[in-house]
C-alpha positions as CSV (number, residue, x, y, z in Angstrom):
1,M,10.2,123.8,135.5
2,R,10.1,123.7,131.8
3,K,13.6,125.7,131.2
4,I,15.4,123.3,133.1
5,Y,13.1,120.1,131.6
6,T,13.8,121.1,128.2
7,L,17.0,122.1,129.0
8,V,18.6,118.8,129.8
9,V,17.0,117.1,127.4
10,S,18.6,118.9,125.2
11,V,21.9,118.5,126.2
12,F,21.7,114.3,126.6
13,V,20.6,115.0,122.9
14,V,23.1,116.9,121.7
15,M,26.0,114.0,123.8
16,A,23.9,111.6,121.8
17,A,24.8,113.0,118.6
18,L,28.4,113.5,119.6
19,L,28.6,110.0,120.9
20,G,26.6,108.7,117.4
21,W,29.9,110.6,116.0
22,F,32.9,109.9,117.4
23,L,32.6,107.5,118.7
24,P,32.5,104.7,115.3
25,L,35.1,107.4,114.0
26,A,37.5,107.0,117.6
27,Y,36.9,102.9,116.1
28,F,38.1,103.9,113.2
29,N,41.2,105.6,113.6
30,V,42.3,102.6,116.5
31,N,41.8,100.2,114.2
32,D,43.8,101.9,111.3
33,K,46.1,102.8,114.0
34,I,46.7,99.1,114.9
35,Y,46.6,98.1,111.2
36,E,50.1,100.8,110.5
37,G,51.7,98.6,113.5
38,K,50.5,95.0,111.6
39,Q,51.5,97.1,108.2
40,A,55.2,98.0,109.9
41,S,55.8,94.7,111.4
42,L,54.9,92.8,108.7
43,D,57.8,95.4,106.2
44,I,60.7,94.1,108.8
45,E,59.3,90.8,108.5
46,Q,59.6,90.9,105.2
47,I,63.3,92.4,105.3
48,N,63.9,89.9,107.7
49,L,62.8,87.0,105.8
50,S,64.4,88.7,102.3
51,Y,67.4,89.6,103.5
52,R,69.7,86.3,102.3
53,D,73.9,87.9,102.4
54,D,75.3,85.1,100.2
55,M,77.6,86.7,98.4
56,S,81.5,87.4,98.4
57,M,84.0,90.3,99.7
58,N,84.6,90.0,95.9
59,Q,81.5,90.8,94.8
60,K,80.9,93.3,97.5
61,I,83.6,95.5,96.3
62,N,82.5,95.2,92.9
63,I,78.9,96.6,93.7
64,T,80.1,99.5,96.3
65,N,83.3,100.2,93.7
66,Y,80.6,100.8,90.4
67,E,77.7,102.8,93.1
68,Y,74.9,101.1,91.5
69,Y,73.9,100.0,94.5
70,L,72.5,103.4,95.5
71,A,69.9,103.2,93.9
72,E,69.1,99.9,94.6
73,A,69.1,101.3,98.4
74,I,67.0,102.0,101.2
75,E,68.1,103.6,104.7
76,I,67.3,102.4,107.6
77,D,67.5,102.8,110.8
78,K,69.6,100.1,112.4
79,G,72.4,97.4,110.6
80,I,71.5,93.9,110.8
81,F,74.9,92.8,112.4
82,I,77.1,94.8,113.8
83,Q,76.0,98.8,115.2
84,E,77.0,102.0,115.6
85,D,79.1,101.1,118.5
86,E,81.2,98.0,117.1
87,I,81.6,100.4,113.6
88,K,82.9,103.4,115.5
89,Q,85.7,101.3,117.1
90,I,86.5,99.6,113.7
91,M,86.7,103.3,112.0
92,S,89.4,104.0,115.0
93,D,91.6,101.6,114.7
94,F,92.1,101.2,111.2
95,V,92.7,105.6,111.2
96,S,94.3,105.3,114.3
97,D,96.5,102.1,112.1
98,F,97.4,104.1,109.7
99,A,98.3,107.1,111.1
100,G,100.0,106.3,113.6
101,Y,98.5,107.7,116.1
102,K,95.1,107.7,118.5
103,I,92.7,108.8,116.4
104,D,89.2,109.4,118.3
105,V,86.0,109.6,116.0
106,S,83.3,109.8,118.5
107,K,83.2,113.5,118.3
108,R,83.1,114.2,114.5
109,W,81.2,110.9,112.5
110,K,78.7,110.2,111.0
111,A,77.7,106.1,109.9
112,T,74.5,105.1,107.9
113,P,73.4,102.0,107.1
114,N,71.6,100.7,103.9
115,L,69.7,97.9,103.3
116,V,70.1,97.2,99.3
117,N,68.0,95.1,98.0
118,L,69.7,93.0,94.7
119,S,67.0,90.7,92.9
120,N,67.7,87.0,93.4
121,R,71.4,87.9,94.0
122,G,70.2,88.6,98.1
123,T,69.6,91.3,99.7
124,I,72.8,93.1,101.6
125,V,73.6,96.2,103.8
126,I,76.1,98.5,103.4
127,W,77.4,101.3,106.0
128,E,78.1,104.7,105.1
129,V,81.0,106.2,107.3
130,Q,82.4,109.7,107.7
131,V,84.9,110.9,109.8
132,W,86.3,113.6,110.2
133,L,89.7,113.8,111.3
134,N,92.6,116.6,112.1
135,N,93.0,120.1,110.0
136,S,90.1,119.3,107.0
137,W,91.2,115.8,106.2
138,K,88.7,113.5,105.4
139,F,88.2,109.5,106.2
140,E,84.7,108.5,104.0
141,C,84.1,104.4,103.9
142,L,81.9,101.4,102.9
143,L,81.2,98.7,105.2
144,D,79.6,95.9,105.1
145,D,77.3,95.0,107.8
146,K,78.1,91.2,108.0
147,T,82.0,91.3,108.4
148,G,82.5,95.1,109.9
149,A,84.7,95.0,106.4
150,I,86.1,98.2,104.6
151,L,85.0,97.9,101.0
152,S,85.5,101.0,99.6
153,C,87.4,104.4,101.3
154,E,89.0,107.5,101.5
155,F,91.0,110.0,102.4
156,R,90.9,113.7,101.4
157,F,91.5,117.2,102.3
158,D,88.3,118.9,102.5
159,Y,88.7,122.1,102.7
160,Y,84.6,122.7,103.9
161,D,83.6,121.9,107.5
162,V,80.0,120.1,107.7
163,Y,80.7,121.3,111.7
164,T,81.4,124.8,111.4
165,N,79.8,124.9,108.2
166,E,83.4,127.5,107.2
167,Y,85.5,126.6,104.8
168,S,88.7,125.6,106.0
169,D,91.3,127.7,107.8
170,Y,94.2,124.9,106.7
171,D,95.8,124.3,103.4
172,P,96.5,120.8,102.6
173,D,99.6,118.9,103.8
174,W,99.1,115.6,104.0
175,N,101.7,116.5,107.3
176,N,98.1,117.1,109.3
177,L,97.2,113.7,108.6
178,I,100.7,112.0,108.9
179,P,103.3,113.6,110.9
180,D,106.5,114.2,109.3
181,I,105.4,112.4,105.9
182,E,107.2,115.0,103.7
183,N,110.4,114.2,104.8
184,D,110.4,111.3,103.7
185,P,111.7,111.1,99.6
186,E,109.2,108.8,98.6
187,F,106.3,109.6,101.1
188,S,104.3,109.0,98.3
189,K,105.5,105.5,98.1
190,T,105.0,104.8,101.8
191,I,101.9,106.4,102.4
192,C,100.5,103.2,100.1
193,E,102.8,100.7,102.5
194,R,100.9,102.3,105.3
195,F,97.4,102.5,103.6
196,G,98.1,98.9,102.5
197,N,100.1,97.2,105.9
198,A,96.5,99.0,107.8
199,L,93.7,96.9,105.5
200,Y,95.9,94.2,105.9
201,N,95.4,94.5,109.7
202,H,91.9,95.3,109.2
203,Y,91.0,92.3,106.9
204,S,93.5,90.0,109.3
205,K,90.5,90.9,112.3
206,Q,87.5,91.3,110.4
207,L,87.7,88.0,107.9
208,S,90.7,85.8,109.6
209,A,92.4,86.7,105.7
210,K,95.8,86.0,104.0
211,L,97.8,88.4,101.3
212,I,98.4,86.3,99.1
213,S,99.7,89.4,96.7
214,Y,101.4,92.3,96.5
215,T,101.9,94.0,93.9
216,P,103.0,98.0,93.2
217,V,101.2,100.0,90.5
218,T,103.8,101.9,88.5
219,S,101.5,103.1,85.4
220,W,100.3,106.1,87.2
221,A,103.8,107.4,88.0
222,D,104.0,110.3,85.3
223,V,101.2,111.7,86.7
224,G,102.6,112.1,90.8
225,S,100.0,109.1,91.9
226,N,101.0,105.8,93.1
227,G,99.5,102.6,94.2
228,I,99.5,98.8,95.1
229,R,97.5,95.7,94.6
230,L,96.4,93.9,97.2
231,V,94.8,90.9,96.9
232,F,93.8,88.2,99.5
233,R,92.9,84.9,101.2
234,D,89.7,85.1,103.5
235,S,88.5,82.3,106.3
236,K,86.2,81.2,103.7
237,N,89.0,80.2,101.3
238,Y,87.2,82.9,98.2
239,T,90.1,85.7,97.6
240,F,88.9,89.3,96.7
241,G,91.2,92.5,95.6
242,I,91.3,95.9,96.2
243,S,93.6,98.6,94.9
244,V,95.4,101.8,96.6
245,K,96.1,105.2,95.2
246,V,97.3,108.3,95.8
247,V,97.1,111.2,94.4
248,L,99.9,114.1,95.5
249,D,98.6,116.8,93.7
250,E,94.7,116.4,94.8
251,Y,95.5,115.3,98.4
252,T,93.3,111.8,98.0
253,L,94.3,108.3,99.0
254,S,91.9,105.9,97.7
255,T,91.1,102.5,97.3
256,F,88.9,100.7,94.5
């Protein structure tokens, strides 16, 4: 009987000790989780409070061209104004408009929103978008979260396929991007014009912009390149410009 009594007492002493140790620990753990949750909410609130995107399209294009925004960029889970489904549609429309046939961008693509704090100039979100097209052609784009407008973009032939982790068996060929384009005797100029028209349609839709200047750039002709300079006026009566350049031998078509 004495042994049973001693055993019961020992059990209760151990339980009391354990409760005395774990209850305060559990309490502090729960409080820590609550604090972390409040801190996360506070961070989100601070982002929302600091978000002040009143920059012009021209300012945003300049930021992406010089790429200094990358040092200040923080990857976030989603956009403020637009999300992936909308961007997917914008990209599909633009690429299809340029190439002249319907292109499905939903299977081989990636879109990442980046929060960029520009100190007293405001806070903006820029999407980095990558689309893998037919026969090793790749389309890369920086997109404005507020308007869904292209800030800079590039088509280029990419020997390495990130999906298969293999190098392409295809040879660089503009015809794989735009069917029969190399049959055009001035296909360098034609590519630029098609790209300019695609940008015009894009900005008309996203910004209600009007084209006010279209100027061929001839200074690159001696290096097998072609280009145009386009200037637009948006619905707020602000002007912005973007240039297009094609380099045939390097199989690139880009804006700057």
